[in-house]
Structures are given as structure tokens and as C-alpha cells.
C-alpha positions as CSV (number, residue, x, y, z in Angstrom):
1,X,-25.8,-14.4,-1.9
2,X,-23.1,-17.0,-2.0
3,X,-19.7,-17.1,-3.5
4,X,-18.0,-20.4,-4.1
5,X,-14.6,-18.9,-3.2
6,X,-15.5,-16.9,-0.1
7,X,-18.5,-18.7,1.3
8,X,-21.8,-16.9,2.2
9,X,-21.6,-13.2,1.5
10,X,-19.0,-12.6,4.2
11,X,-19.2,-8.8,4.0
12,X,-22.9,-8.6,4.6
13,X,-22.8,-9.9,8.2
14,X,-24.1,-7.4,10.7
15,X,-21.3,-6.4,13.0
16,X,-22.3,-7.3,16.6
17,X,-19.2,-5.9,18.2
18,X,-18.2,-2.2,18.4
19,X,-14.6,-1.3,19.2
20,X,-15.9,1.1,21.9
21,X,-17.8,-1.7,23.7
22,X,-14.8,-4.0,23.4
23,X,-12.6,-1.4,24.9
24,X,-15.0,-0.8,27.8
25,X,-15.1,-4.6,28.5
26,X,-11.3,-4.7,28.5
27,X,-11.1,-1.9,31.0
28,X,-13.7,-3.6,33.2
29,X,-11.8,-6.8,32.9
30,X,-8.6,-5.0,34.0
31,X,-10.1,-3.2,36.9
32,X,-12.7,-5.8,38.0
33,X,-14.9,-3.0,39.2
34,X,-17.6,-1.0,37.3
35,X,-17.0,2.2,39.2
36,X,-13.2,2.2,38.7
37,X,-13.6,1.2,35.0
38,X,-16.2,3.9,34.4
39,X,-13.9,6.5,36.0
40,X,-11.0,5.4,33.9
41,X,-13.1,5.5,30.8
42,X,-14.5,8.9,31.8
43,X,-18.1,7.7,31.6
44,X,-20.7,7.2,34.3
45,X,-21.0,3.9,36.0
46,X,-24.7,3.4,34.9
47,X,-23.6,4.0,31.3
48,X,-20.9,1.4,31.6
49,X,-23.3,-1.0,33.2
50,X,-25.8,-0.5,30.3
51,X,-23.1,-0.8,27.6
52,X,-21.8,-4.1,29.0
53,X,-25.3,-5.4,29.3
54,X,-26.0,-4.4,25.7
55,X,-22.8,-6.1,24.6
56,X,-23.8,-9.3,26.4
57,X,-27.2,-9.1,24.9
58,X,-25.8,-8.7,21.4
59,X,-23.4,-11.7,21.9
60,X,-26.0,-13.8,23.7
61,X,-23.6,-14.7,26.5
62,X,-22.8,-13.4,30.0
63,X,-19.3,-11.8,29.9
64,X,-18.9,-10.9,33.6
65,X,-20.2,-12.4,36.9
66,X,-21.2,-9.5,39.1
67,X,-21.0,-9.7,42.9
68,X,-19.8,-8.1,46.0
69,X,-16.3,-9.0,44.9
70,X,-16.6,-6.9,41.7
71,X,-16.9,-8.1,38.1
72,X,-15.1,-11.3,37.2
73,X,-14.9,-12.5,33.6
74,X,-16.8,-15.7,32.7
75,X,-15.2,-18.1,30.2
76,X,-16.8,-16.0,27.5
77,X,-15.5,-12.8,29.0
78,X,-12.0,-14.3,29.2
79,X,-12.2,-15.1,25.5
80,X,-13.3,-11.6,24.7
81,X,-10.5,-10.1,26.8
82,X,-7.8,-12.2,25.2
83,X,-9.0,-11.5,21.6
84,X,-10.2,-8.0,22.4
85,X,-6.6,-6.8,22.9
86,X,-5.6,-8.1,19.5
87,X,-8.7,-6.6,17.9
88,X,-8.0,-3.2,19.3
89,X,-4.3,-3.4,18.4
90,X,-5.1,-4.3,14.8
91,X,-7.8,-1.7,14.5
92,X,-5.3,0.9,15.7
93,X,-2.7,-0.3,13.3
94,X,-5.2,-0.1,10.4
95,X,-6.2,3.4,11.4
96,X,-2.6,4.5,11.5
97,X,-1.8,2.9,8.1
98,X,-4.9,4.6,6.5
99,X,-3.9,8.0,8.0
100,X,-0.4,7.6,6.7
101,X,-1.7,6.7,3.3
102,X,-4.0,9.7,3.3
103,X,-1.1,12.0,4.1
104,X,1.0,10.9,1.2
105,X,0.8,12.9,-2.0
106,X,1.9,11.4,-5.3
107,X,3.4,13.4,-8.1
108,X,6.3,13.6,-10.4
109,X,9.8,14.8,-9.7
110,X,12.2,15.6,-12.6
111,X,15.8,16.1,-11.9
112,X,18.0,17.6,-14.6
113,X,21.7,18.0,-14.5
114,X,23.9,19.8,-17.1
115,X,27.4,18.7,-18.3
116,X,30.2,18.8,-15.8
117,X,33.2,20.9,-16.8
118,X,36.6,19.8,-15.6
119,X,39.1,22.6,-15.1
120,X,42.8,22.2,-15.7
121,X,43.9,23.5,-12.3
122,X,41.4,21.5,-10.4
123,X,40.4,24.5,-8.4
124,X,38.5,26.5,-11.0
125,X,35.2,26.1,-9.3
126,X,33.6,24.9,-12.4
127,X,33.4,21.2,-11.5
128,X,35.3,18.5,-9.7
129,X,39.1,18.7,-9.8
130,X,40.9,16.9,-12.6
131,X,43.4,14.9,-10.6
132,X,45.4,13.8,-13.6
133,X,46.0,17.4,-14.7
134,X,47.1,18.4,-11.2
135,X,49.5,15.4,-11.0
136,X,51.0,16.3,-14.4
137,X,51.5,19.9,-13.3
138,X,53.3,18.8,-10.2
139,X,55.6,16.5,-12.2
140,X,56.8,19.4,-14.4
């Protein structure tokens, strides 16, 4: 399906990134160590290793060089880390906005006010004081 305005059916593309995997890659990039990243994410190190490998397989690129010195981002990993922060921030903002909208209720509010009575003495309790009447009474 193609649309002249929007190009090839842009909403039918299979999403290859999950926010959870991007978050895990970000933590790995920050710590540089699978064990510390897994601990911080509260998952096991083998789970993190499998998830990063799955992300790399989906993207078709190596995101991290692994070695004795830990996990260092490749050029692809660096790009993911830079854009991943923005992606997670925007996803969080979208979630907050949708939750705020879901919490709003719409309805109708009618406000009715009756006539205001002005008392001669200004202190009648029936409405705001009539300053002209009070000034005239003092002048007498």
C-alpha cells in the first residue's frame, strides 16, 4: 500500500526496537559491564546478554564490543545510545500525556447568580455597600 502524501504505508512497518531493550542497552552503555548492568536492571546477566544479542540480531549490527575490559559501544551502539535517551524521554512524555488525558473528565458547569441588592446603609448584609449612599449620609 502506498500513499502519495506519506510514502509507503508508514504505519505497517514492523517495529524492530522495543523500549525495554533500548533501556537495557542504555544501562549497559552507562555501566560498560554486563553484570553491573543486569544488577541495576534487576535481571540476570544471562538474560541481559540474550536480550542484547537479540537486539543486535534484529538490527543486524553489533552494538557492543565485548572483552576483558567490559562492553564498549561500537559506532552503531554509540548511535543507539545517543538516540535511545531521546526515544525513552519522548515515550515517557507520551505516556504521561495520555495518562493525564485519561484522567480528565469533561462535562458542563452552569453558574447562576441572582440580582444583587444594594442596601442604603452599606452594611445591610444584602450585598456590596452603596458608597454613594454612605457618603451622602455622612454629609448630612
